[in-house]
TORMARTOR-26680 format. One record per atom (N, C-alpha, C): atom name; x, y, z. Coordinates in nm, 3 decimals, decimal comma. Example, Ala and Ser with C-alpha at 12.3 -4.5 7.8 and 13.67 -1.06 7.14 Angstrom:
<atoms>
+-------+---------+---------+---------+
! atome !      c1 !      c2 !      c3 !
+-------+---------+---------+---------+
!     N !   1,319 !  -0,569 !   0,780 !
!    CA !   1,230 !  -0,450 !   0,780 !
!     C !   1,320 !  -0,330 !   0,780 !
!     N !   1,285 !  -0,225 !   0,708 !
!    CA !   1,367 !  -0,106 !   0,714 !
!     C !   1,290 !   0,003 !   0,787 !
+-------+---------+---------+---------+
</atoms>
This chain:
<atoms>
+-------+---------+---------+---------+
! atome !      c1 !      c2 !      c3 !
+-------+---------+---------+---------+
!     N !   1,099 !  -1,205 !  -6,458 !
!    CA !   1,049 !  -1,035 !  -6,487 !
!     C !   0,922 !  -1,006 !  -6,549 !
!     N !   0,880 !  -1,087 !  -6,678 !
!    CA !   0,780 !  -1,059 !  -6,728 !
!     C !   0,651 !  -1,084 !  -6,656 !
!     N !   0,680 !  -1,191 !  -6,626 !
!    CA !   0,519 !  -1,255 !  -6,520 !
!     C !   0,522 !  -1,233 !  -6,439 !
!     N !   0,641 !  -1,076 !  -6,347 !
!    CA !   0,608 !  -0,996 !  -6,223 !
!     C !   0,528 !  -0,887 !  -6,301 !
!     N !   0,559 !  -0,806 !  -6,413 !
!    CA !   0,524 !  -0,738 !  -6,466 !
!     C !   0,381 !  -0,787 !  -6,488 !
!     N !   0,340 !  -0,900 !  -6,562 !
!    CA !   0,210 !  -0,918 !  -6,567 !
!     C !   0,123 !  -0,937 !  -6,471 !
!     N !   0,177 !  -0,979 !  -6,377 !
!    CA !   0,099 !  -1,009 !  -6,260 !
!     C !   0,032 !  -0,843 !  -6,187 !
!     N !   0,147 !  -0,765 !  -6,173 !
!    CA !   0,146 !  -0,659 !  -6,111 !
!     C !   0,041 !  -0,527 !  -6,197 !
!     N !   0,034 !  -0,571 !  -6,309 !
!    CA !  -0,064 !  -0,502 !  -6,400 !
!     C !  -0,173 !  -0,544 !  -6,388 !
!     N !  -0,205 !  -0,663 !  -6,384 !
!    CA !  -0,299 !  -0,759 !  -6,353 !
!     C !  -0,385 !  -0,742 !  -6,204 !
!     N !  -0,338 !  -0,693 !  -6,085 !
!    CA !  -0,357 !  -0,675 !  -5,946 !
!     C !  -0,390 !  -0,511 !  -5,983 !
!     N !  -0,333 !  -0,428 !  -6,036 !
!    CA !  -0,374 !  -0,317 !  -6,100 !
!     C !  -0,512 !  -0,279 !  -6,117 !
!     N !  -0,527 !  -0,340 !  -6,215 !
!    CA !  -0,659 !  -0,387 !  -6,306 !
!     C !  -0,780 !  -0,404 !  -6,212 !
!     N !  -0,733 !  -0,526 !  -6,091 !
!    CA !  -0,823 !  -0,570 !  -6,013 !
!     C !  -0,859 !  -0,463 !  -5,874 !
!     N !  -0,776 !  -0,361 !  -5,899 !
!    CA !  -0,742 !  -0,252 !  -5,773 !
!     C !  -0,820 !  -0,194 !  -5,832 !
!     N !  -0,764 !  -0,125 !  -5,981 !
!    CA !  -0,912 !  -0,027 !  -5,982 !
!     C !  -1,063 !  -0,075 !  -6,042 !
!     N !  -1,046 !  -0,173 !  -6,054 !
!    CA !  -1,192 !  -0,233 !  -6,055 !
!     C !  -1,283 !  -0,184 !  -5,902 !
!     N !  -1,163 !  -0,260 !  -5,804 !
!    CA !  -1,266 !  -0,250 !  -5,667 !
!     C !  -1,263 !  -0,107 !  -5,633 !
!     N !  -1,151 !  -0,032 !  -5,655 !
!    CA !  -1,180 !   0,094 !  -5,610 !
!     C !  -1,283 !   0,188 !  -5,685 !
!     N !  -1,341 !   0,136 !  -5,797 !
!    CA !  -1,417 !   0,239 !  -5,870 !
!     C !  -1,555 !   0,163 !  -5,819 !
!     N !  -1,573 !   0,063 !  -5,783 !
!    CA !  -1,659 !  -0,006 !  -5,731 !
!     C !  -1,713 !   0,066 !  -5,594 !
!     N !  -1,638 !   0,095 !  -5,509 !
!    CA !  -1,638 !   0,179 !  -5,386 !
!     C !  -1,691 !   0,305 !  -5,432 !
!     N !  -1,626 !   0,384 !  -5,509 !
!    CA !  -1,642 !   0,513 !  -5,583 !
!     C !  -1,788 !   0,492 !  -5,625 !
!     N !  -1,866 !   0,403 !  -5,673 !
!    CA !  -1,955 !   0,418 !  -5,776 !
!     C !  -2,086 !   0,388 !  -5,699 !
!     N !  -2,046 !   0,302 !  -5,571 !
!    CA !  -2,171 !   0,246 !  -5,458 !
!     C !  -2,238 !   0,367 !  -5,400 !
!     N !  -2,104 !   0,424 !  -5,369 !
!    CA !  -2,124 !   0,545 !  -5,254 !
!     C !  -2,223 !   0,542 !  -5,148 !
!     N !  -2,205 !   0,424 !  -5,116 !
!    CA !  -2,315 !   0,406 !  -4,963 !
!     C !  -2,244 !   0,286 !  -4,862 !
!     N !  -2,094 !   0,339 !  -4,856 !
!    CA !  -2,074 !   0,298 !  -4,776 !
!     C !  -2,082 !   0,138 !  -4,756 !
!     N !  -1,985 !   0,056 !  -4,906 !
!    CA !  -2,067 !  -0,075 !  -4,885 !
!     C !  -1,934 !  -0,177 !  -4,815 !
!     N !  -2,012 !  -0,293 !  -4,794 !
!    CA !  -1,947 !  -0,439 !  -4,696 !
!     C !  -1,834 !  -0,447 !  -4,801 !
!     N !  -1,767 !  -0,506 !  -4,774 !
!    CA !  -1,679 !  -0,583 !  -4,852 !
!     C !  -1,729 !  -0,665 !  -4,977 !
!     N !  -1,848 !  -0,748 !  -4,915 !
!    CA !  -1,951 !  -0,837 !  -5,006 !
!     C !  -2,014 !  -0,784 !  -5,097 !
!     N !  -2,036 !  -0,651 !  -5,019 !
!    CA !  -2,157 !  -0,590 !  -5,173 !
!     C !  -2,031 !  -0,504 !  -5,265 !
!     N !  -1,892 !  -0,520 !  -5,233 !
!    CA !  -1,786 !  -0,441 !  -5,348 !
!     C !  -1,795 !  -0,559 !  -5,438 !
!     N !  -1,757 !  -0,671 !  -5,349 !
!    CA !  -1,732 !  -0,791 !  -5,434 !
!     C !  -1,860 !  -0,840 !  -5,507 !
!     N !  -1,952 !  -0,834 !  -5,470 !
!    CA !  -2,053 !  -0,829 !  -5,615 !
!     C !  -2,077 !  -0,743 !  -5,704 !
!     N !  -2,062 !  -0,602 !  -5,648 !
!    CA !  -2,037 !  -0,477 !  -5,778 !
!     C !  -1,932 !  -0,526 !  -5,892 !
!     N !  -1,792 !  -0,613 !  -5,834 !
!    CA !  -1,671 !  -0,604 !  -5,920 !
!     C !  -1,724 !  -0,741 !  -5,972 !
!     N !  -1,810 !  -0,831 !  -5,929 !
!    CA !  -1,804 !  -0,959 !  -6,013 !
!     C !  -1,880 !  -0,915 !  -6,149 !
!     N !  -1,990 !  -0,779 !  -6,157 !
!    CA !  -2,081 !  -0,786 !  -6,251 !
!     C !  -1,982 !  -0,704 !  -6,386 !
!     N !  -1,839 !  -0,676 !  -6,373 !
!    CA !  -1,821 !  -0,658 !  -6,483 !
!     C !  -1,632 !  -0,770 !  -6,505 !
!     N !  -1,654 !  -0,834 !  -6,388 !
!    CA !  -1,559 !  -0,914 !  -6,357 !
!     C !  -1,562 !  -1,032 !  -6,314 !
!     N !  -1,687 !  -1,170 !  -6,375 !
!    CA !  -1,681 !  -1,251 !  -6,302 !
!     C !  -1,600 !  -1,352 !  -6,240 !
!     N !  -1,486 !  -1,348 !  -6,305 !
!    CA !  -1,407 !  -1,445 !  -6,272 !
!     C !  -1,296 !  -1,373 !  -6,120 !
!     N !  -1,332 !  -1,257 !  -6,059 !
!    CA !  -1,222 !  -1,237 !  -5,959 !
!     C !  -1,309 !  -1,306 !  -5,857 !
!     N !  -1,208 !  -1,308 !  -5,713 !
!    CA !  -1,235 !  -1,423 !  -5,664 !
!     C !  -1,272 !  -1,300 !  -5,522 !
!     N !  -1,304 !  -1,398 !  -5,420 !
!    CA !  -1,362 !  -1,297 !  -5,317 !
!     C !  -1,264 !  -1,256 !  -5,219 !
!     N !  -1,136 !  -1,357 !  -5,232 !
!    CA !  -1,028 !  -1,326 !  -5,215 !
!     C !  -0,933 !  -1,177 !  -5,267 !
!     N !  -0,960 !  -1,194 !  -5,358 !
!    CA !  -0,866 !  -1,081 !  -5,420 !
!     C !  -0,944 !  -0,969 !  -5,403 !
!     N !  -1,073 !  -0,923 !  -5,430 !
!    CA !  -1,170 !  -0,821 !  -5,355 !
!     C !  -1,114 !  -0,783 !  -5,260 !
!     N !  -1,106 !  -0,876 !  -5,139 !
!    CA !  -1,105 !  -0,856 !  -5,003 !
!     C !  -0,952 !  -0,780 !  -4,963 !
!     N !  -0,833 !  -0,848 !  -5,058 !
!    CA !  -0,717 !  -0,788 !  -5,015 !
!     C !  -0,666 !  -0,687 !  -5,088 !
!     N !  -0,747 !  -0,629 !  -5,175 !
!    CA !  -0,770 !  -0,489 !  -5,264 !
!     C !  -0,804 !  -0,393 !  -5,205 !
!     N !  -0,917 !  -0,452 !  -5,165 !
!    CA !  -0,983 !  -0,342 !  -5,038 !
!     C !  -0,872 !  -0,268 !  -4,933 !
!     N !  -0,819 !  -0,447 !  -4,856 !
!    CA !  -0,721 !  -0,377 !  -4,767 !
!     C !  -0,588 !  -0,257 !  -4,822 !
!     N !  -0,567 !  -0,311 !  -4,890 !
!    CA !  -0,437 !  -0,273 !  -4,990 !
!     C !  -0,508 !  -0,098 !  -4,985 !
!     N !  -0,566 !  -0,127 !  -5,095 !
!    CA !  -0,654 !   0,060 !  -5,092 !
!     C !  -0,655 !   0,113 !  -4,988 !
!     N !  -0,735 !   0,084 !  -4,829 !
!    CA !  -0,763 !   0,134 !  -4,718 !
!     C !  -0,597 !   0,171 !  -4,685 !
!     N !  -0,524 !   0,106 !  -4,682 !
!    CA !  -0,340 !   0,104 !  -4,642 !
!     C !  -0,332 !   0,238 !  -4,719 !
!     N !  -0,332 !   0,247 !  -4,857 !
!    CA !  -0,267 !   0,327 !  -4,954 !
!     C !  -0,368 !   0,494 !  -4,929 !
!     N !  -0,447 !   0,479 !  -4,851 !
!    CA !  -0,542 !   0,603 !  -4,811 !
!     C !  -0,643 !   0,643 !  -4,945 !
!     N !  -0,636 !   0,524 !  -5,048 !
!    CA !  -0,726 !   0,574 !  -5,147 !
!     C !  -0,879 !   0,556 !  -5,079 !
!     N !  -0,898 !   0,461 !  -5,007 !
!    CA !  -1,037 !   0,460 !  -4,945 !
!     C !  -1,016 !   0,456 !  -4,783 !
!     N !  -1,128 !   0,443 !  -4,726 !
!    CA !  -1,141 !   0,432 !  -4,571 !
!     C !  -1,202 !   0,357 !  -4,504 !
!     N !  -1,152 !   0,260 !  -4,413 !
!    CA !  -1,221 !   0,159 !  -4,333 !
!     C !  -1,281 !   0,221 !  -4,248 !
!     N !  -1,430 !   0,162 !  -4,258 !
!    CA !  -1,520 !   0,239 !  -4,133 !
!     C !  -1,567 !   0,133 !  -4,019 !
!     N !  -1,531 !   0,135 !  -3,937 !
!    CA !  -1,592 !   0,066 !  -3,803 !
!     C !  -1,715 !   0,141 !  -3,769 !
!     N !  -1,824 !   0,106 !  -3,811 !
!    CA !  -1,947 !   0,166 !  -3,740 !
!     C !  -2,026 !   0,084 !  -3,666 !
!     N !  -2,017 !   0,147 !  -3,530 !
!    CA !  -2,104 !   0,021 !  -3,433 !
!     C !  -2,236 !   0,016 !  -3,457 !
!     N !  -2,249 !  -0,139 !  -3,455 !
!    CA !  -2,365 !  -0,188 !  -3,479 !
!     C !  -2,370 !  -0,213 !  -3,610 !
!     N !  -2,251 !  -0,225 !  -3,734 !
!    CA !  -2,300 !  -0,232 !  -3,856 !
!     C !  -2,179 !  -0,311 !  -3,918 !
!     N !  -2,143 !  -0,410 !  -4,003 !
!    CA !  -2,050 !  -0,480 !  -4,028 !
!     C !  -1,929 !  -0,351 !  -4,120 !
!     N !  -1,799 !  -0,412 !  -4,136 !
!    CA !  -1,664 !  -0,279 !  -4,163 !
!     C !  -1,756 !  -0,249 !  -4,283 !
!     N !  -1,716 !  -0,170 !  -4,306 !
!    CA !  -1,757 !  -0,052 !  -4,454 !
!     C !  -1,665 !  -0,018 !  -4,490 !
!     N !  -1,660 !   0,075 !  -4,643 !
!    CA !  -1,559 !   0,099 !  -4,695 !
!     C !  -1,594 !   0,249 !  -4,767 !
!     N !  -1,546 !   0,339 !  -4,711 !
!    CA !  -1,604 !   0,469 !  -4,746 !
!     C !  -1,480 !   0,560 !  -4,874 !
!     N !  -1,543 !   0,622 !  -4,953 !
!    CA !  -1,473 !   0,661 !  -5,072 !
!     C !  -1,420 !   0,783 !  -5,034 !
!     N !  -1,508 !   0,904 !  -4,952 !
!    CA !  -1,426 !   0,977 !  -4,904 !
!     C !  -1,351 !   0,952 !  -4,788 !
!     N !  -1,222 !   1,001 !  -4,779 !
!    CA !  -1,124 !   0,972 !  -4,696 !
!     C !  -1,124 !   1,120 !  -4,578 !
!     N !  -1,159 !   1,193 !  -4,634 !
!    CA !  -1,149 !   1,346 !  -4,521 !
!     C !  -1,245 !   1,286 !  -4,389 !
!     N !  -1,199 !   1,356 !  -4,304 !
!    CA !  -1,286 !   1,363 !  -4,172 !
!     C !  -1,447 !   1,417 !  -4,202 !
!     N !  -1,564 !   1,345 !  -4,158 !
!    CA !  -1,694 !   1,369 !  -4,162 !
!     C !  -1,751 !   1,268 !  -4,088 !
!     N !  -1,905 !   1,337 !  -4,081 !
!    CA !  -1,982 !   1,258 !  -3,984 !
!     C !  -2,114 !   1,136 !  -4,038 !
!     N !  -2,139 !   1,038 !  -3,992 !
!    CA !  -2,238 !   0,954 !  -4,059 !
!     C !  -2,353 !   0,903 !  -3,958 !
!     N !  -2,443 !   0,857 !  -4,064 !
!    CA !  -2,546 !   0,852 !  -3,987 !
!     C !  -2,593 !   0,684 !  -4,047 !
!     N !  -2,640 !   0,613 !  -3,924 !
!    CA !  -2,684 !   0,451 !  -3,973 !
!     C !  -2,827 !   0,449 !  -3,907 !
!     N !  -2,887 !   0,385 !  -4,005 !
!    CA !  -3,030 !   0,365 !  -3,956 !
!     C !  -3,033 !   0,229 !  -3,882 !
!     N !  -3,082 !   0,228 !  -3,787 !
!    CA !  -3,091 !   0,087 !  -3,669 !
!     C !  -3,211 !   0,009 !  -3,735 !
!     N !  -3,259 !   0,045 !  -3,825 !
!    CA !  -3,369 !  -0,063 !  -3,903 !
!     C !  -3,322 !  -0,162 !  -4,018 !
!     N !  -3,257 !  -0,069 !  -4,096 !
!    CA !  -3,230 !  -0,159 !  -4,279 !
!     C !  -3,101 !  -0,164 !  -4,255 !
!     N !  -3,006 !  -0,057 !  -4,162 !
!    CA !  -2,841 !  -0,072 !  -4,149 !
!     C !  -2,779 !   0,032 !  -4,212 !
!     N !  -2,861 !   0,115 !  -4,313 !
!    CA !  -2,815 !   0,178 !  -4,404 !
!     C !  -2,715 !   0,310 !  -4,359 !
!     N !  -2,624 !   0,372 !  -4,410 !
!    CA !  -2,516 !   0,439 !  -4,362 !
!     C !  -2,507 !   0,528 !  -4,455 !
!     N !  -2,515 !   0,679 !  -4,402 !
!    CA !  -2,504 !   0,765 !  -4,472 !
!     C !  -2,396 !   0,915 !  -4,419 !
!     N !  -2,361 !   0,978 !  -4,498 !
!    CA !  -2,278 !   1,063 !  -4,468 !
!     C !  -2,392 !   1,183 !  -4,429 !
!     N !  -2,332 !   1,259 !  -4,338 !
!    CA !  -2,378 !   1,393 !  -4,268 !
!     C !  -2,352 !   1,544 !  -4,344 !
!     N !  -2,405 !   1,604 !  -4,375 !
!    CA !  -2,385 !   1,698 !  -4,473 !
!     C !  -2,367 !   1,808 !  -4,395 !
!     N !  -2,198 !   1,785 !  -4,292 !
!    CA !  -2,221 !   1,932 !  -4,219 !
!     C !  -2,076 !   1,947 !  -4,171 !
!     N !  -1,976 !   2,054 !  -4,165 !
!    CA !  -1,868 !   2,054 !  -4,138 !
!     C !  -1,805 !   1,953 !  -4,029 !
!     N !  -1,687 !   1,908 !  -3,996 !
!    CA !  -1,611 !   1,833 !  -3,933 !
!     C !  -1,564 !   1,936 !  -3,795 !
!     N !  -1,622 !   1,900 !  -3,673 !
!    CA !  -1,580 !   2,018 !  -3,565 !
!     C !  -1,466 !   1,951 !  -3,559 !
!     N !  -1,322 !   2,038 !  -3,583 !
!    CA !  -1,206 !   2,018 !  -3,523 !
!     C !  -1,204 !   2,078 !  -3,397 !
!     N !  -1,272 !   2,183 !  -3,342 !
!    CA !  -1,267 !   2,241 !  -3,218 !
!     C !  -1,324 !   2,136 !  -3,122 !
!     N !  -1,376 !   2,018 !  -3,169 !
!    CA !  -1,404 !   1,913 !  -3,050 !
!     C !  -1,283 !   1,863 !  -3,034 !
!     N !  -1,226 !   1,807 !  -3,111 !
!    CA !  -1,105 !   1,764 !  -3,058 !
!     C !  -1,000 !   1,818 !  -2,925 !
!     N !  -1,003 !   1,956 !  -2,982 !
!    CA !  -0,912 !   2,070 !  -2,852 !
!     C !  -1,036 !   2,013 !  -2,750 !
!     N !  -1,148 !   2,036 !  -2,744 !
!    CA !  -1,208 !   2,068 !  -2,612 !
!     C !  -1,198 !   1,926 !  -2,507 !
!     N !  -1,203 !   1,807 !  -2,609 !
!    CA !  -1,145 !   1,705 !  -2,554 !
!     C !  -1,019 !   1,654 !  -2,482 !
!     N !  -0,937 !   1,719 !  -2,549 !
!    CA !  -0,798 !   1,688 !  -2,556 !
!     C !  -0,752 !   1,784 !  -2,389 !
!     N !  -0,804 !   1,933 !  -2,427 !
!    CA !  -0,827 !   2,025 !  -2,279 !
!     C !  -0,879 !   1,920 !  -2,135 !
!     N !  -0,995 !   1,884 !  -2,168 !
!    CA !  -1,059 !   1,826 !  -2,087 !
!     C !  -0,996 !   1,675 !  -2,032 !
!     N !  -0,939 !   1,628 !  -2,099 !
!    CA !  -0,920 !   1,488 !  -2,040 !
!     C !  -0,728 !   1,477 !  -2,070 !
!     N !  -0,654 !   1,573 !  -2,146 !
!    CA !  -0,525 !   1,562 !  -2,156 !
!     C !  -0,460 !   1,427 !  -2,269 !
!     N !  -0,564 !   1,374 !  -2,350 !
!    CA !  -0,543 !   1,304 !  -2,440 !
!     C !  -0,455 !   1,358 !  -2,572 !
!     N !  -0,353 !   1,307 !  -2,630 !
!    CA !  -0,377 !   1,372 !  -2,749 !
!     C !  -0,509 !   1,342 !  -2,865 !
!     N !  -0,551 !   1,421 !  -2,905 !
!    CA !  -0,648 !   1,374 !  -3,025 !
!     C !  -0,592 !   1,373 !  -3,151 !
!     N !  -0,639 !   1,295 !  -3,267 !
!    CA !  -0,583 !   1,292 !  -3,387 !
!     C !  -0,685 !   1,327 !  -3,456 !
!     N !  -0,812 !   1,257 !  -3,410 !
!    CA !  -0,972 !   1,276 !  -3,468 !
!     C !  -1,039 !   1,196 !  -3,392 !
!     N !  -1,187 !   1,253 !  -3,452 !
!    CA !  -1,278 !   1,181 !  -3,399 !
!     C !  -1,406 !   1,145 !  -3,506 !
!     N !  -1,430 !   0,993 !  -3,443 !
!    CA !  -1,565 !   0,945 !  -3,531 !
!     C !  -1,706 !   0,980 !  -3,439 !
!     N !  -1,795 !   1,016 !  -3,515 !
!    CA !  -1,931 !   1,020 !  -3,515 !
!     C !  -2,019 !   0,953 !  -3,589 !
!     N !  -2,098 !   0,915 !  -3,541 !
!    CA !  -2,228 !   0,791 !  -3,594 !
!     C !  -2,370 !   0,858 !  -3,535 !
!     N !  -2,456 !   0,914 !  -3,588 !
!    CA !  -2,577 !   0,938 !  -3,558 !
!     C !  -2,660 !   0,809 !  -3,575 !
!     N !  -2,722 !   0,756 !  -3,483 !
!    CA !  -2,826 !   0,631 !  -3,528 !
!     C !  -2,971 !   0,693 !  -3,457 !
!     N !  -3,043 !   0,609 !  -3,552 !
!    CA !  -3,182 !   0,641 !  -3,603 !
!     C !  -3,250 !   0,598 !  -3,711 !
!     N !  -3,347 !   0,656 !  -3,726 !
!    CA !  -3,448 !   0,559 !  -3,880 !
!     C !  -3,415 !   0,657 !  -3,972 !
!     N !  -3,393 !   0,588 !  -4,080 !
!    CA !  -3,393 !   0,658 !  -4,195 !
!     C !  -3,522 !   0,723 !  -4,257 !
!     N !  -3,537 !   0,822 !  -4,350 !
!    CA !  -3,686 !   0,851 !  -4,386 !
!     C !  -3,787 !   0,707 !  -4,427 !
!     N !  -3,746 !   0,593 !  -4,475 !
!    CA !  -3,792 !   0,468 !  -4,539 !
!     C !  -3,836 !   0,462 !  -4,435 !
!     N !  -3,743 !   0,391 !  -4,358 !
!    CA !  -3,762 !   0,301 !  -4,260 !
!     C !  -3,912 !   0,390 !  -4,141 !
!     N !  -3,855 !   0,546 !  -4,127 !
!    CA !  -3,978 !   0,577 !  -4,055 !
!     C !  -4,099 !   0,629 !  -4,086 !
!     N !  -4,087 !   0,576 !  -4,209 !
!    CA !  -4,250 !   0,628 !  -4,297 !
!     C !  -4,301 !   0,454 !  -4,263 !
!     N !  -4,224 !   0,370 !  -4,252 !
!    CA !  -4,271 !   0,230 !  -4,243 !
!     C !  -4,324 !   0,199 !  -4,111 !
!     N !  -4,256 !   0,283 !  -4,030 !
!    CA !  -4,320 !   0,223 !  -3,890 !
!     C !  -4,419 !   0,345 !  -3,807 !
!     N !  -4,473 !   0,429 !  -3,905 !
!    CA !  -4,607 !   0,495 !  -3,878 !
!     C !  -4,730 !   0,467 !  -3,929 !
+-------+---------+---------+---------+
</atoms>
């Protein structure tokens, strides 16, 4: 029983380190970027442990797994519905500062008779840094 309690405690600490890294990075990090960040404070942590805890945190609703087209899977510290920007040059993903349009769900439902739960929208273009390099 004590061993199980110690294991759960260790997992909780590791999970908190992973959650903290996702929140600290705030750039929709990939699992590997989270792993690299956690390793700074916990060099002995394994990649598998980080990946497993990312999955658990997403399942628990603490973070959100984002599948953004043209980009590897990323993790988001903001779990509510919102929009994203993705730079097609450097791959950076950012949040769009605008309200989520729930009315769009209703409009699509009316036109297509789907039961809509939510929608994901990613704008694709060039970030300011990449746009400067291009000109």
